[in-house]
N, CA, C and O of each residue as an XYZ file, in Angstrom:
224
protein
N      -8.600     -2.583     23.655
C      -7.573     -3.331     23.097
C      -7.183     -2.892     21.716
O      -8.078     -2.769     20.879
N      -5.951     -2.646     21.399
C      -5.617     -2.105     20.083
C      -5.466     -3.289     19.131
O      -5.036     -4.386     19.485
N      -5.846     -2.986     17.925
C      -5.868     -4.035     16.752
C      -4.542     -3.899     16.083
O      -4.195     -2.779     15.711
N      -3.769     -4.929     15.894
C      -2.518     -4.880     15.090
C      -2.769     -5.112     13.676
O      -3.308     -6.166     13.339
N      -2.438     -4.248     12.820
C      -2.539     -4.398     11.347
C      -1.224     -4.640     10.726
O      -0.298     -3.845     10.889
N      -1.115     -5.685     10.039
C       0.098     -5.954      9.224
C       0.136     -5.150      7.926
O      -0.675     -5.378      7.029
N       1.062     -4.227      7.829
C       1.245     -3.580      6.659
C       1.959     -4.322      5.591
O       2.818     -5.154      5.884
N       1.610     -4.030      4.258
C       2.077     -4.776      3.167
C       3.279     -4.038      2.484
O       3.248     -2.815      2.343
N       4.348     -4.803      2.059
C       5.316     -4.276      1.211
C       4.819     -3.872     -0.192
O       3.753     -4.317     -0.616
N       5.548     -3.071     -0.877
C       5.113     -2.831     -2.336
C       4.969     -4.068     -3.166
O       4.089     -4.167     -4.022
N       5.859     -5.033     -2.902
C       5.711     -6.315     -3.583
C       4.497     -7.037     -3.295
O       3.848     -7.543     -4.210
N       4.138     -7.123     -2.062
C       2.811     -7.693     -1.530
C       1.647     -7.026     -2.117
O       0.751     -7.682     -2.647
N       1.624     -5.698     -2.041
C       0.532     -4.939     -2.549
C       0.337     -5.049     -4.016
O      -0.794     -5.103     -4.500
N       1.427     -5.084     -4.736
C       1.393     -5.228     -6.201
C       0.839     -6.689     -6.578
O       0.140     -6.862     -7.576
N       1.169     -7.624     -5.791
C       0.549     -9.026     -6.068
C      -0.835     -9.027     -5.726
O      -1.602     -9.662     -6.451
N      -1.318     -8.351     -4.633
C      -2.741     -8.255     -4.231
C      -3.574     -7.570     -5.324
O      -4.713     -7.980     -5.550
N      -3.060     -6.560     -5.998
C      -3.670     -5.804     -6.990
C      -3.460     -6.357     -8.411
O      -4.096     -5.921     -9.371
N      -2.593     -7.280     -8.499
C      -2.266     -7.827     -9.802
C      -1.688     -6.749    -10.726
O      -2.067     -6.688    -11.896
N      -0.792     -5.908    -10.236
C      -0.088     -4.939    -11.013
C       1.442     -5.135    -10.709
O       1.830     -5.928     -9.851
N       2.272     -4.372    -11.458
C       3.700     -4.386    -11.129
C       4.100     -3.391    -10.090
O       3.395     -2.419     -9.819
N       5.180     -3.633     -9.544
C       5.724     -2.604     -8.493
C       5.995     -1.334     -9.164
O       5.843     -0.293     -8.525
N       6.404     -1.304    -10.461
C       6.510     -0.034    -11.194
C       5.276      0.697    -11.288
O       5.311      1.924    -11.195
N       4.111      0.050    -11.472
C       2.835      0.663    -11.556
C       2.552      1.314    -10.215
O       2.106      2.462    -10.202
N       2.760      0.720     -9.192
C       2.595      1.328     -7.756
C       3.473      2.583     -7.666
O       2.994      3.641     -7.257
N       4.767      2.473     -8.049
C       5.600      3.622     -7.962
C       5.043      4.803     -8.836
O       5.080      5.954     -8.401
N       4.532      4.510    -10.059
C       3.973      5.616    -10.898
C       2.732      6.185    -10.161
O       2.548      7.400    -10.092
N       1.876      5.268     -9.607
C       0.697      5.847     -8.904
C       1.081      6.716     -7.794
O       0.455      7.758     -7.594
N       2.093      6.356     -7.036
C       2.537      7.210     -5.853
C       2.995      8.488     -6.363
O       2.641      9.504     -5.766
N       3.777      8.577     -7.447
C       4.212      9.882     -7.994
C       2.975     10.767     -8.565
O       3.023     11.996     -8.592
N       2.009     10.110     -8.960
C       0.873     10.826     -9.589
C      -0.106     11.104     -8.590
O      -1.055     11.802     -8.949
N      -0.073     10.686     -7.359
C      -1.051     10.857     -6.299
C      -2.190     10.056     -6.424
O      -3.248     10.419     -5.911
N      -2.087      8.909     -7.107
C      -3.257      7.937     -7.325
C      -2.878      6.635     -6.683
O      -1.818      6.472     -6.079
N      -3.863      5.652     -6.856
C      -3.614      4.297     -6.315
C      -3.973      4.129     -4.883
O      -4.682      4.956     -4.309
N      -3.506      3.094     -4.307
C      -3.863      2.793     -2.894
C      -3.152      3.693     -1.902
O      -2.095      4.226     -2.239
N      -3.669      3.894     -0.697
C      -3.124      4.629      0.310
C      -1.777      3.941      0.742
O      -1.699      2.726      0.923
N      -0.742      4.794      0.889
C       0.518      4.231      1.407
C       1.200      5.120      2.502
O       0.925      6.313      2.629
N       2.046      4.506      3.231
C       2.680      5.247      4.364
C       4.155      5.112      4.086
O       4.677      4.007      3.937
N       4.869      6.327      4.013
C       6.365      6.261      3.877
C       6.973      6.223      5.317
O       6.921      7.193      6.073
N       7.535      5.067      5.628
C       8.099      4.847      6.886
C       9.419      5.551      6.930
O       9.680      6.190      7.949
N      10.285      5.511      5.942
C      11.523      6.206      5.779
C      11.673      6.536      4.317
O      10.767      6.315      3.513
N      12.834      7.070      3.983
C      13.044      7.434      2.603
C      12.857      6.278      1.658
O      12.255      6.432      0.596
N      13.346      5.162      2.018
C      13.255      3.880      1.132
C      12.302      2.856      1.614
O      12.301      1.770      1.033
N      11.479      3.063      2.614
C      10.533      2.184      3.112
C       9.160      2.601      3.015
O       8.768      3.519      3.736
N       8.327      1.991      2.146
C       6.932      2.324      1.974
C       6.119      1.082      2.239
O       6.473     -0.043      1.884
N       4.942      1.376      2.924
C       4.101      0.215      3.248
C       2.615      0.607      2.887
O       2.256      1.780      2.778
N       1.857     -0.382      2.726
C       0.403     -0.288      2.279
C      -0.468     -0.971      3.252
O      -0.043     -1.925      3.904
N      -1.742     -0.496      3.384
C      -2.784     -1.179      4.096
C      -3.311     -2.318      3.262
O      -3.438     -2.218      2.042
N      -3.624     -3.439      3.970
C      -4.251     -4.490      3.207
C      -5.703     -4.094      2.547
O      -6.402     -3.266      3.130
N      -6.095     -4.633      1.455
C      -7.254     -4.294      0.788
C      -8.527     -4.216      1.684
O      -9.314     -3.273      1.592
N      -8.685     -5.201      2.513
C      -9.948     -5.172      3.350
C      -9.933     -3.911      4.247
O     -10.990     -3.330      4.494
N      -8.803     -3.501      4.717
C      -8.811     -2.316      5.523
C      -9.142     -1.014      4.738
O      -9.859     -0.135      5.217
N      -8.592     -0.946      3.538
C      -8.872      0.247      2.786
C     -10.342      0.288      2.452
O     -10.884      1.393      2.417
N     -11.088     -0.868      2.188
C     -12.506     -0.872      1.854
C     -13.258     -0.355      3.037
O     -14.219      0.390      2.842
N     -12.898     -0.691      4.258
C     -13.541     -0.238      5.477
C     -13.405      1.216      5.696
O     -14.297      1.882      6.222
N     -12.207      1.734      5.261
C     -12.002      3.246      5.473
C     -12.770      4.094      4.483
O     -13.016      5.268      4.758
N     -13.152      3.560      3.365
C     -13.796      4.239      2.312
C     -15.225      4.640      2.683
O     -15.927      5.243      1.872
């Protein structure tokens, strides 16, 4: 059975990390910060923190 994971918007991820969305944008440009998936040119999603910890 497949596990469904809810991906987070940049706003939700920023709130989870207690940083601004601009900080997330800067981290993406620099290749730093949390793992993200670009769904389309303007649609970016992040994994929830607990999933990232399991992957590390």
